[in-house]
C-alpha positions in Angstrom: -24.1 -9.4 112.2 -20.6 -8.8 111.0 -19.4 -12.0 112.6 -22.1 -14.1 110.9 -21.1 -12.6 107.5 -17.5 -13.6 108.0 -18.5 -17.1 108.9 -20.7 -17.4 105.8 -17.9 -16.0 103.6 -15.4 -18.4 105.0 -17.8 -21.3 104.4 -18.3 -20.4 100.8 -14.5 -20.0 100.2 -13.8 -23.4 101.7 -16.5 -25.1 99.6 -15.1 -23.4 96.4 -11.5 -24.3 97.2 -12.4 -27.9 98.0 -14.0 -28.2 94.5 -11.1 -26.5 92.7 -8.3 -28.2 94.6 -9.6 -31.7 95.1 -11.6 -32.0 91.8 -14.3 -34.4 92.9 -15.5 -37.0 90.3 -19.0 -35.6 90.5 -18.0 -32.0 89.7 -21.2 -30.1 90.0 -21.4 -26.6 88.6 -17.6 -26.1 88.0 -16.7 -29.3 86.0 -19.0 -30.9 83.5 -18.6 -34.7 83.6 -16.7 -36.0 80.5 -15.1 -39.1 79.2 -11.3 -38.8 78.7 -10.1 -39.1 75.2 -7.1 -41.2 73.9 -4.6 -39.0 72.1 -1.2 -39.4 70.6 1.2 -36.6 71.5 4.3 -35.7 69.4 7.1 -33.8 71.2 9.6 -31.4 69.9 12.7 -29.5 71.2 12.2 -26.2 73.0 12.3 -23.2 70.8 15.7 -22.2 72.3 17.2 -25.5 71.2 15.5 -25.7 67.8 14.9 -22.4 65.9 13.0 -24.2 63.2 9.3 -23.8 63.9 6.1 -23.4 62.1 5.5 -25.2 58.8 7.4 -28.5 58.6 9.6 -29.0 55.5 11.7 -31.9 54.4 14.8 -30.2 55.7 13.4 -29.4 59.1 12.0 -32.9 59.6 15.3 -34.3 60.6 15.7 -31.8 63.4 13.7 -33.9 65.9 14.1 -34.2 69.7 17.3 -36.1 70.5 16.8 -39.6 71.8 18.6 -38.9 75.0 16.2 -36.1 75.8 12.9 -38.0 75.1 12.4 -39.3 78.7 13.0 -35.9 80.3 10.7 -34.2 77.8 7.9 -36.8 78.4 8.2 -36.3 82.2 8.3 -32.5 82.0 5.1 -32.4 80.0 3.3 -34.8 82.2 4.4 -32.9 85.4 3.2 -29.6 83.9 -0.2 -31.0 82.9 -0.9 -33.1 86.0 0.5 -30.6 88.6 -0.7 -27.2 87.7 -0.1 -24.2 90.0 -2.6 -23.2 92.6 -3.8 -20.3 90.6 -4.1 -22.4 87.4 -6.5 -24.7 89.3 -8.3 -21.7 90.9 -9.1 -20.1 87.5 -9.7 -23.2 85.4 -13.3 -24.2 84.7 -12.3 -27.5 83.2 -10.7 -30.7 84.6 -7.0 -30.7 83.6 -5.2 -34.1 83.7 -3.6 -36.8 81.5 -3.0 -40.4 82.2 -0.2 -42.4 80.6 -1.0 -45.4 78.3 2.4 -45.8 76.7 5.7 -43.8 76.6 8.0 -44.9 73.8 11.7 -45.1 74.6 12.9 -44.2 71.1 10.3 -41.9 69.7 9.4 -38.3 70.8 5.9 -39.3 71.5 3.3 -40.2 74.2 0.1 -42.1 74.2 -2.3 -40.6 76.8 -5.9 -40.4 77.9 -6.6 -36.8 78.6 -9.6 -34.6 79.5 -10.6 -31.7 77.2 -8.8 -29.3 79.5 -5.7 -31.5 79.5 -5.7 -31.6 75.7 -5.9 -27.8 75.6 -3.0 -27.5 77.9 -1.0 -30.1 75.9 -1.6 -28.2 72.7 -0.2 -25.0 74.4 2.9 -26.7 75.9 6.3 -25.6 74.4 7.5 -29.2 74.1 4.4 -30.5 72.2 4.5 -30.5 68.4 0.9 -31.7 68.0 -1.9 -33.6 69.7 -3.8 -36.1 67.5 -6.9 -38.1 68.4 -6.1 -41.8 68.4 -7.6 -42.4 65.0 -7.6 -45.6 62.9 -5.6 -45.8 59.7 -6.8 -48.3 57.0 -5.1 -51.2 55.4 -4.3 -50.6 51.7 -5.1 -53.5 49.9 4.5 -65.1 41.0 5.4 -63.0 38.3 6.6 -59.9 40.2 10.0 -61.1 41.5 11.5 -61.8 38.1 9.9 -58.6 36.7 11.9 -56.4 39.1 15.1 -58.5 38.6 15.1 -59.8 42.2 15.7 -63.3 40.9 18.8 -62.0 39.2 20.2 -60.8 42.6 19.3 -64.1 44.3 21.7 -65.9 41.9 24.6 -63.6 42.8 27.0 -64.3 45.7 28.8 -62.0 48.1 31.3 -63.5 50.4 29.9 -66.9 49.7 26.3 -66.0 50.5 23.6 -65.4 47.9 22.0 -61.9 47.8 18.6 -62.7 49.4 18.5 -60.2 52.3 20.5 -62.4 54.6 21.0 -60.9 58.1 18.6 -58.0 57.2 15.5 -57.5 59.4 12.4 -56.1 57.9 9.8 -54.7 60.3 6.3 -55.4 58.8 3.7 -53.4 60.6 0.4 -55.0 59.7 -2.2 -57.5 60.9 0.3 -60.0 62.1 1.6 -63.2 60.5 1.0 -67.0 60.2 4.4 -67.8 61.5 3.9 -71.5 61.1 3.6 -71.3 57.3 6.3 -73.3 55.6 7.4 -70.3 53.5 8.8 -68.5 56.5 10.9 -71.2 58.2 12.5 -69.9 61.3 13.0 -66.4 60.1 10.1 -64.7 62.0 10.1 -62.5 65.1 6.8 -61.4 66.5 5.3 -58.6 68.6 1.8 -57.3 69.1 0.5 -53.8 69.9 -3.2 -54.0 69.1 -5.8 -52.1 71.1 -8.3 -52.6 72.4 -7.4 -56.2 73.4 -6.8 -57.7 70.0 -3.5 -59.4 70.8 -3.5 -63.1 72.0 -5.4 -63.8 75.1 -7.4 -60.6 74.9 -4.4 -58.4 75.6 -3.4 -55.0 74.0 0.3 -56.0 74.1 1.7 -59.4 73.4 4.6 -61.5 72.1 2.6 -63.3 69.4 1.5 -61.5 66.2 -1.3 -63.9 65.3 -2.9 -62.8 62.0 -6.7 -62.9 62.5 -7.5 -60.7 59.5 -10.1 -62.3 57.3 -7.8 -62.2 54.2 -4.5 -62.7 56.0 -3.3 -59.2 55.0 -0.2 -59.2 57.2 0.8 -62.7 56.2 0.4 -61.9 52.5 2.5 -58.7 52.9 5.2 -60.5 54.8 5.3 -63.1 52.1 6.0 -60.5 49.4 9.0 -59.4 51.4 10.5 -62.7 52.4 8.6 -65.9 51.5 10.8 -68.9 50.5 8.6 -71.7 49.6 6.5 -72.6 46.5 6.4 -68.8 46.0 9.6 -66.8 46.6 9.5 -63.2 47.9 11.8 -60.4 47.0 14.2 -61.0 49.9 13.8 -64.7 50.8 16.7 -64.7 53.3 15.5 -61.7 55.3 14.3 -61.9 58.9 10.6 -60.8 59.2 9.8 -58.9 62.4 6.0 -59.1 62.2 4.6 -56.4 64.4 0.8 -56.6 64.7 -0.7 -53.1 64.9 -3.9 -53.7 63.0 -7.1 -55.7 63.4 -10.0 -56.1 61.0 -11.1 -52.5 61.6 -7.8 -50.8 60.9 -4.7 -49.6 62.7 -4.9 -47.4 65.8 -2.4 -44.5 65.7 -1.2 -45.3 69.1 -0.3 -48.9 68.0 1.5 -47.5 64.9 3.7 -45.4 67.2 4.3 -48.5 69.4 5.3 -50.6 66.4 7.7 -47.9 65.1 9.3 -47.7 68.5 9.6 -51.5 68.6 11.4 -51.5 65.2 14.1 -49.2 66.6 14.3 -51.0 69.9 14.8 -54.4 68.2 17.3 -53.1 65.6 15.2 -53.3 62.5 16.9 -52.4 59.1 13.7 -51.5 57.1 10.2 -50.5 58.2 7.3 -51.5 55.9 3.8 -50.2 56.4 0.8 -51.1 54.2 -1.7 -48.7 55.8 -2.8 -45.1 55.4 -5.5 -42.6 56.1 -7.3 -43.2 52.8 -7.3 -39.5 52.0 -5.9 -37.8 48.9 -3.2 -35.3 50.0 -1.1 -33.2 47.6 2.5 -33.1 48.7 2.2 -29.4 49.8 -0.8 -30.2 52.1 0.3 -33.5 53.7 -0.5 -33.9 57.4 2.3 -34.0 59.9 0.9 -35.6 63.0 3.1 -38.7 62.7 6.2 -37.0 61.2 8.1 -36.7 64.5 8.0 -40.5 64.9 8.9 -41.1 61.2 11.8 -38.7 61.6 13.0 -40.6 64.7 13.0 -43.9 62.8 14.8 -42.4 59.8 17.4 -40.7 62.1 18.0 -44.2 63.6 19.1 -45.3 60.1 16.0 -47.2 59.2 14.3 -46.4 55.9 10.5 -46.3 56.0 8.2 -47.4 53.2 4.5 -46.8 53.1 1.8 -47.7 50.6 0.7 -44.8 48.4 -3.0 -45.5 48.7 -5.7 -47.1 46.6 -7.8 -44.2 45.6 -6.4 -44.0 42.1 -6.0 -40.2 42.2 -2.9 -38.8 40.4 -0.7 -36.2 42.2 -1.9 -37.3 45.6 -0.8 -39.8 48.3 -2.3 -41.2 51.5 -0.7 -40.2 54.8 1.9 -41.2 56.0 3.2 -42.1 52.5 3.3 -38.3 51.7 5.6 -37.6 54.6 8.8 -36.1 53.2 11.2 -38.6 54.6 9.1 -41.7 53.8 9.3 -43.7 50.6 5.9 -43.8 48.9 5.2 -47.1 47.1 2.7 -47.0 44.2 1.4 -50.0 42.3 2.2 -51.2 38.8 1.0 -54.1 36.7 2.9 -57.0 35.2 2.7 -55.2 31.9 4.5 -52.2 33.3 1.6 -49.8 33.6 0.4 -47.8 36.6 -2.3 -49.8 38.3 -5.6 -47.9 37.9 -6.3 -47.9 41.7 -2.8 -46.6 42.7 -2.2 -43.1 44.0 1.1 -41.5 42.9 2.8 -38.2 43.2 6.3 -36.8 42.6 9.0 -39.0 44.1 6.8 -42.1 44.2 8.5 -45.4 43.6 6.4 -48.0 41.7 6.5 -51.8 42.4 4.2 -54.6 41.3 0.9 -54.5 43.1 -1.7 -56.1 40.9 -2.7 -59.8 41.3 0.3 -60.6 43.4 0.7 -64.2 44.5 2.0 -64.6 48.1 1.5 -66.5 51.3 -2.0 -67.3 52.6 -2.6 -67.7 56.3 -3.5 -71.3 57.2 -1.4 -72.7 54.3 -1.1 -72.3 50.6 -0.9 -69.2 48.5 -3.3 -66.6 47.1 -3.5 -63.4 45.0 -4.2 -59.9 46.3 -3.9 -56.5 44.7 -3.2 -53.1 46.1 -0.4 -50.7 47.1 -0.3 -52.9 50.2 1.5 -55.4 47.9 3.7 -52.7 46.3 5.2 -51.5 49.6 6.7 -54.8 50.6 8.2 -55.2 47.2 10.1 -51.9 47.7 11.0 -53.0 51.3 12.4 -56.2 50.0 14.5 -54.5 47.4 16.0 -52.3 50.2 16.8 -55.4 52.1 18.8 -56.8 49.2 20.7 -53.5 48.8 21.5 -53.4 52.5 22.9 -56.9 52.5 25.6 -55.8 50.0 25.9 -52.2 51.1 25.0 -52.0 54.8 26.2 -48.4 55.2 23.7 -46.9 52.9 21.7 -44.2 54.6 17.8 -43.9 54.2 18.1 -40.9 51.9 20.7 -42.6 49.7 18.5 -45.7 49.4 15.5 -43.5 48.4 17.6 -41.8 45.8 18.9 -45.1 44.4 15.4 -46.5 44.0 14.3 -43.3 42.3 17.3 -43.1 39.9 17.6 -46.8 39.0 14.0 -47.7 38.3 12.5 -48.6 34.9 10.4 -45.8 33.6 6.7 -46.5 33.8 4.6 -43.5 32.7 7.1 -41.1 34.2 7.6 -42.9 37.5 10.5 -45.3 38.4 9.5 -49.0 38.8 12.0 -50.7 41.1 14.7 -52.7 39.3 17.1 -54.6 41.6 19.8 -55.1 38.9 20.0 -51.4 38.2 19.7 -50.5 41.8 22.7 -52.7 42.7 24.7 -51.1 39.9 23.6 -47.6 41.0 24.8 -48.4 44.5 28.3 -49.0 43.1 28.4 -52.4 44.7 31.4 -54.4 43.5 29.8 -57.7 42.6 31.1 -58.0 39.1 27.9 -56.4 37.9 27.6 -54.4 34.8 28.0 -50.7 35.6 26.8 -47.7 33.5 29.1 -46.5 30.7 31.1 -43.3 31.4 30.8 -40.7 28.5 33.1 -37.7 28.2 33.0 -34.7 25.9 36.2 -33.2 24.5 36.8 -29.4 24.2 34.5 -28.1 21.5 35.7 -26.8 18.2 34.0 -23.4 17.6 33.8 -22.1 14.1 32.5 -18.6 14.2 29.4 -17.5 16.1 27.3 -20.3 14.7 29.0 -23.7 14.2 30.2 -25.8 17.1 31.4 -29.4 16.9 31.4 -31.6 20.1 33.2 -34.9 20.1 32.6 -37.7 22.6 34.4 -40.7 24.0 32.9 -43.4 26.1 34.5 -46.0 28.5 32.8 -49.1 29.8 34.4 -51.5 32.2 32.5 -54.5 30.8 33.0 -53.5 27.1 29.4 -54.0 26.3 28.8 -50.7 24.6 26.4 -50.2 21.8 26.0 -47.1 19.5 23.3 -45.4 21.6 24.7 -41.9 22.2 22.2 -39.0 22.6 22.8 -35.3 23.0 20.4 -33.1 24.9 20.0 -29.3 25.4 17.2 -28.0 27.7 15.8 -31.6 27.8 15.4 -31.6 24.0 17.2 -34.2 21.9 19.5 -32.3 19.5 21.6 -35.1 18.1 22.8 -38.7 18.2 26.1 -40.5 17.6 29.6 -39.8 18.7 29.8 -36.2 17.2 27.5 -33.3 17.4 27.8 -30.3 15.0 25.3 -27.6 15.4 24.7 -23.9 14.8 24.7 -21.9 18.1 24.1 -18.2 18.6 26.4 -16.3 20.9 25.6 -17.3 24.5 26.2 -19.9 27.3 25.2 -23.5 26.8 25.1 -26.7 28.9 24.9 -30.0 26.9 24.1 -33.4 28.3 25.5 -36.6 26.6 23.8 -39.9 27.5 25.4 -43.3 26.7 23.4 -46.5 26.9 25.1 -49.9 26.9 23.8 -53.1 25.4 22.2 -54.1 28.7 20.2 -50.9 29.0 22.3 -49.1 31.7 22.6 -45.3 31.1 25.5 -43.1 32.0 25.6 -39.3 31.4 27.8 -36.3 31.6 27.3 -32.6 31.2 29.5 -30.0 29.4 29.2 -26.3 29.6 30.7 -23.9 27.0 30.3 -20.3 25.8 30.1 -19.0 22.2 31.4 -15.5 21.7 30.3 -13.3 18.8 32.8 -13.9 16.0 34.1 -10.5 15.0 36.5 -9.9 12.1 38.8 -6.8 12.1 38.6 -5.4 8.6 41.4 -3.0 9.0 44.1 -5.5 8.4 47.0 -3.1 7.7 46.0 -0.9 10.7 46.0 2.3 8.8 42.6 3.2 10.0 41.3 3.0 6.5 39.1 0.3 4.9 40.6 -0.4 1.5 40.6 -3.0 -1.2 43.8 -4.4 0.4 41.9 -5.1 3.6 39.1 -7.0 1.7 41.8 -9.1 -0.1 43.4 -9.9 3.2 39.9 -10.8 4.5 39.3 -13.1 1.6 42.7 -14.8 2.0 42.1 -15.4 5.7 38.8 -17.1 4.9 40.3 -19.3 2.2 42.8 -20.7 4.7 40.0 -21.4 7.3 40.5 -18.6 9.7 36.9 -17.7 10.1 37.2 -15.8 13.3 40.4 -13.8 13.3 39.9 -11.6 16.2 37.3 -12.4 18.9 38.4 -9.6 21.1 39.0 -6.8 18.6 40.0 -3.4 19.9 40.4 -1.7 16.6 38.0 0.6 14.8 36.6 -1.3 11.9 35.0 -4.7 12.5 32.1 -6.9 11.3 30.4 -10.2 12.2 31.8 -13.0 10.0 28.4 -14.2 8.9 27.5 -10.8 7.5 24.3 -11.9 5.7 23.2 -13.9 8.8 22.3 -17.0 6.8 24.1 -19.3 9.3 26.8 -20.2 6.8 30.2 -18.5 6.6 30.9 -18.3 2.8 32.1 -16.3 -0.1 28.7 -14.6 -0.1 29.6 -12.8 3.1 32.8 -11.4 1.4 30.8 -10.3 -1.7 28.3 -8.6 0.6 31.1 -6.9 2.4 32.8 -5.8 -0.8 29.6 -4.4 -2.2 29.0 -2.5 0.9 32.5 -1.1 0.8 32.3 0.0 -2.9 28.9 1.5 -2.2 30.3 3.4 0.8 27.9 1.8 3.2 30.5 1.3 5.9 27.9 1.6 8.8 26.0 -1.4 7.3 28.9 -3.7 7.9 30.4 -2.3 11.1 29.2 -1.3 14.5 31.7 1.5 14.5 32.9 4.0 12.0 36.0 3.0 10.0 
């Protein structure tokens, strides 16, 4: 009997182990049959290498996995998921595996198909930042170029070449391009990452970015950046690297990652994306599932521009436009108003996006509206800036666009002329005036006079000088005279030249309480002689004789506190003395 029991037990154990170890496709009671899911996995450095964990902030975004470590991290994660230990297999009740679809060389990411068990293991792995279902993002659908002063730049020369974006490559991630259109000439490079099977010849990867979108979305967007035909784009000399990542249904997240990787691999200078998740995110609740890839692109020196979204909701952006290192492009009208459909939030840069005429696939031109059209305007402006200042970093470019724009309802609308000037490019362009404030003249504890001087290299100053305190306008003109109580102050002076460029400076100063020592003869008595000396000092203009008095008998110069230092103060003091009310005029006994 004992022998039969041992044989039965051994048979059961062998059957169990064969199921656990060999994982048959028909899994019976231990594994429910399932369809593997496509996921996009973002990687991170190990905790020991990167102490910044948890919530992602704009500062921590740049701390991404180094490029040289990407391959090793990808392989380590795959090995751990696909080769679990014996006991991990023994006690798992789910299939655990992951199959590679695409491993980017330049982004800390992986595109995989994974079982539910594999996804759970990926989410727990120390090198994995997040795991996201391969969702689809949505496309965000002649007077604009002169409006933003791009035509002004086209007429300028640098080293014998007009400023048109020459030798700058803009990666346009969209539905592809009609590369045969006469507006593009020979300035188009193409690549396709479009799944499932929407590249040429029914492939998911290809070398031709044929635009088969019904409205020619990608062709139109590329034309806004760099058309040079009957309609001229913002940067008509730029090279367009058209990377097809979208079809009529949208843009797979895995293809977005592949397109971003391609832009780094092929040495793009700007990345432009007119797509998003169509959701309204406040800046403090923005998703992060694509941030590692965005950071890698920015760390490679490539600024990224994304459409803000067409929901028309203030203080919100679509993702990835709300990602901290991205430049969010909202839409404005030709009348310099925010387009009613445009999302916008703090830091958003506006650009024309309403009834924009650009290239139509198949020939000719057409008008489209949307933040999809605003984003390539911004990308084109960056291309112009990089032609003349190629060493500008993404963060510097973002700041220049935000600081140089024309104000439209509290947001900067891109202005090429001001942006070139703000970038301090030596092209003989007008530069902002430089105001200065001289040392203030302080008359008592109430009256301060500030005098300005302004220099301007081009000598095109006008009289527009404005003084601000705490954001409030407190005066105009070359001199400011104002009553100030005792305290610390920071004043801003703005100077505007005749072409509208603004320069500013700040000046900090302190006003001390103006105290007059009444015991002029230092006999420790307050007498008529002291009052006469006080009157004489006032008549010769010495309103504040002793700011740091150490003697016994002292008063504030403006005794009656009417904001004016006058004879009435002396009469008030004299009356107080004759009436014996010394404490009413002094903080200490005399």
